[in-house]
N, C-alpha and C positions, 0 to 999 in steps of 0.2 A: 219447540216450545207452543202449546196451545194458547189461544187467545186470553183465556182466564189466567193463565200464569203470566203472560206477557203484561197484562194489566195489572196484576200484583206488582210485578217488578218494576213497572214504570211509577207506581204509587209510592213504592218503597224508596226507590231513589228521590223521589220529589220530597218526600217527608224528610229524607236524611239532609237533603240540601237546604230545606228549610230550617231546620234545626241548626246547621251550621251557620247559615246566613243570618239568622235572627238572634244568635246568642253567641257569647265569648266569654272566656275565663281570664283571670288576671294573669299576665306574665310575670313570673317571679324569678328572680335571680339570687338563689339561695347559697350561692358557693363564692366566696370571696376571692378574688385573684390574690396571688401570693404578694404581687407588690403593695396591694391596697391597705393592709395593716403592717406597719413597722416601726421600731422604735426611733426612727429618725425623722419622720414626718409629724406635722403638727395637725391637730383635728379640732374640730369645733362641733359641738352639739346644739341645735336650735330647732324650734318647732314653729309650724305655721298655723296660724288660725283662720277659720274659713271666711269665704266672702260672703258679705252681705249683698246679695244679688240685687241688681236692678230689674225691673220688669223688661226691658229691652236688651238685657245683656250688660256684661260688666259689672262692677262692684261699686257700690256706694261707698262714700266716706266711712272710714272705721268709726263706728258709734260706740265702741268699748264694750259691746254685748255679744260679740259674735262666738265667743266662747261658752254662752249660755246655751242649756239644754233647749230643745224645742219639741214640740207637740206636732205630730204629723198624723194627717187625718187621710184615709186611703178607702176607696170604694169606686163603684161604677157611677161615673159623672151623670150618665143618662138616667140612672135610676134613684140616686141618691143626691140630695142638695149638700155637696160637701162643704159648702161656705156657710150653710146653717149649721151642720154638724159642729164646724169648729168654733162658731160664735157660741154654740150652747155648752162648749167646754172651756169657756174662758176662765173658769176659776181654776180649773185642771192645768191651763195653758200657763197662766201666771204662777202657779206653784211650781210646775216644772223650770220655769225659766229661773227659779233661785239656784239651781243646780248648776254649778260652774265648773269648766273642765280645768281651769288654770292651776288651782292648787294640786289636782292630780298630775299634771303633766310636771309640775315642779317638783313633786316627790317622785313620782314613778318613773319618769323619763330622764329630767334633768340630773337629779341626785343619784339615783340608782344605776343609771347609765354610766354615768361619769365614775363613779365608785367600781363598777365592773371594769371599765378601761384603765383607771388609775392602778388597780390591783394586777393588770397585765403591763405595766410601767410603760403605758401610753401617755404621750404629751397632747393633753386635751383640756380645753375649756369649755364651760358650757354657758351659753347666752341665756340670761334670765328672762329677758323681755321677749315675748313671742313677735314673729313677724306677721303681719297682715297681708293676706293673699292679695288683697286689692293693691298693695304697695309693690308688689313684685311685678315686673315687666314678663308677660307670659310669652313663651316661645310657641308653645301648642298646648292643646288640651284635647281629650277624647274621654268617651264614656267607658266605663269599666262595669262589667255585669258579672255577678257572682251567681252562678247557677248550681247551687246547692240544694240537692233534692229534700233535705229536712226543712230548709229554709222555705222553699217553695210551698211545702205542703202547710207549712205554718202560717205563712204570710199572705199567700195566694199571688204573689208577684215577686219577681227577682229584684235583688238589692242592688241598686245601681249608684255610682259614685262617679266622681270626676277623676281622670288621672291628667294631673297637670305637669307640664314641663315649663320650669322658669328659668330666667336669666340669671344666674348666680353670681357673675363676676364681681359685680360690686361689692358682694358680701365677701367674697375671698379677698378682695382687696382691703376692706375695712377691718377685717379680723386677722389678716395675714397668717392663713392656715393653707394647708395642703389638700385637706379633704373636709368636706362638710358632711355631718350626719344629720339628716334633715327627717322630722317627723311631722306630717300632716294630720291633722283633725279632719276628717271627711264626714263623720256622721256621729251625732251624739244626740239621740231623739227617743221619745217615747212614742211609739206608733199604734195608732188606733185604727182598726179595720172594720168597715160596715158592708153588710151583705144588701142584696136588691130589695130587702123589706125594710131597710133602714136602721137595723139593730146590729150591735157588735156582734162579730163572727167569733171573738175571743177576748180573753183578758188581753190587757195592753200589753206590748212587747218592747223590751229594751234593746235598744241597738246601738252599738259603737263600732265605727270602723276607722282605722289608721293606715297611713302609708309610710314605710320607713324606706329611706334611699340614702345610698352614700355616694358623694359626688367627688370626681378627680378635677382639681384644679386645671391641671395640664391639658386634659382632653375637653373639659368643660361638659362632661358626660356622666350619667350615674354609673357605678360599677356594681351596685346592688340594689334591688328594687322589689320590694316585698310589701304584701297586704296583709294585715289581720283583721279580723271581725269577729264579733260574738252577737247572737241573738238569744234573748232570754224572755219566756211567756212567764209573766208575773202569776203569783199564786192568788187564790181567792182571797178577799180581803184587802186589796190594793187600795180599793176606793174609800179612804178615810181621810176626809178633809182635816184641817186646812193644809196640812203639809205633805200628805201622801207619803209617809216614811218609806213604804215598801217599794214605791216606784224610785224614789231617790236612791234607796240602798241598791236596788237591781242595777240602775243605770249607771251608778258610780263604779259598781264591781265589775260591770263589763268593760269599762274604760280601763279599769287598772289591769284587767286580765289582757286586754288586746295590746297594751302597751308591753306588759312582761313577755306575751308570745312574741312580739316583734323584737323585743332585746334579746330572747332565747335564741331565735332564728339567726341573728346577726352574731351574737358572741359566743355561742357555744363552742367547745374547742374542735369538734368533728367537722364544722364548717369553715374554719379558719386555721390555717397550718402553720401561721408564721407566728404565733404567740409563744 
C-alpha cells in the first residue's frame, strides 16, 4: 500500500473511532421476558417528574413547577449572548411555562395504560401523584445521546438526556407490588436555536422525551427499558402572543405521541408473549 492510501486508511480509522467515542445511542429492551407479565403478579404504574437542578449538582426541593414546559435557548456561546437572548424571550418563556405535563400524564399514561393492562386481565394500580426525581435516591446516572440524522440536521446538536437508575425498594414496599412500570419525563421544551449572527436559524421546535422502564422487585433491576422522543418544527405564525397557541398545541401533542409510542412498544402483543 503506498503512502497516500496508508494516510487515507489512518484517517478513516481515526474518524471512525472518533464517531464511536463521542456518540452513543439509547439501549432499548423491547422484548419483555416471559415471566415479566403474568396474571398472578401485581403491578403499579407511576411516573417521575424531573429534577429542579442545582448549579453544583443535585436537585432543589420540589417547587411544584417541575412539570411545566421550559424554553431552551441554544447557540454558540462564544458568538451569541445566550443569557441576553433568554432575557429577550421572557414573555415567550412565561407563556410556555403555562403548559403543564401533569394532565397529559394523567390521561395518556395513567388512565390509558391502566385500561390497556386491565383489558389483558392484569392486576394493576395507577399512582395518581407523580414522584419527584429529587426525592428518589439515585443509584447511578449517565448521559444518553440520540443521534438521529434528521434531528441533527434540524437542531444542529444531538438531543441529550439523563439516564437515571433509582433505588426503588421503598416504593415496592409501600405499594406491595411485584413490578413497577415507571415513566420518566426527561424533556418537555420549546427549543430556540440561534446562529452566529444572533438570528434564529429556524422556527421554534417542540421537543418531548420520555423513558419507560419495567422493574422487577425480586432482582431490583429493570427488565424493560425504552425511550421515546419527538421533535416538531413549528409552522410560520407560531409567534402570536399572549399565549402562543401553536406552540402549546405542538408541544402537548409531542408529549401525547411519545407516551403513546412507549405504551405501544410495551403492550403490543407481538412483543409480549404471555398475554
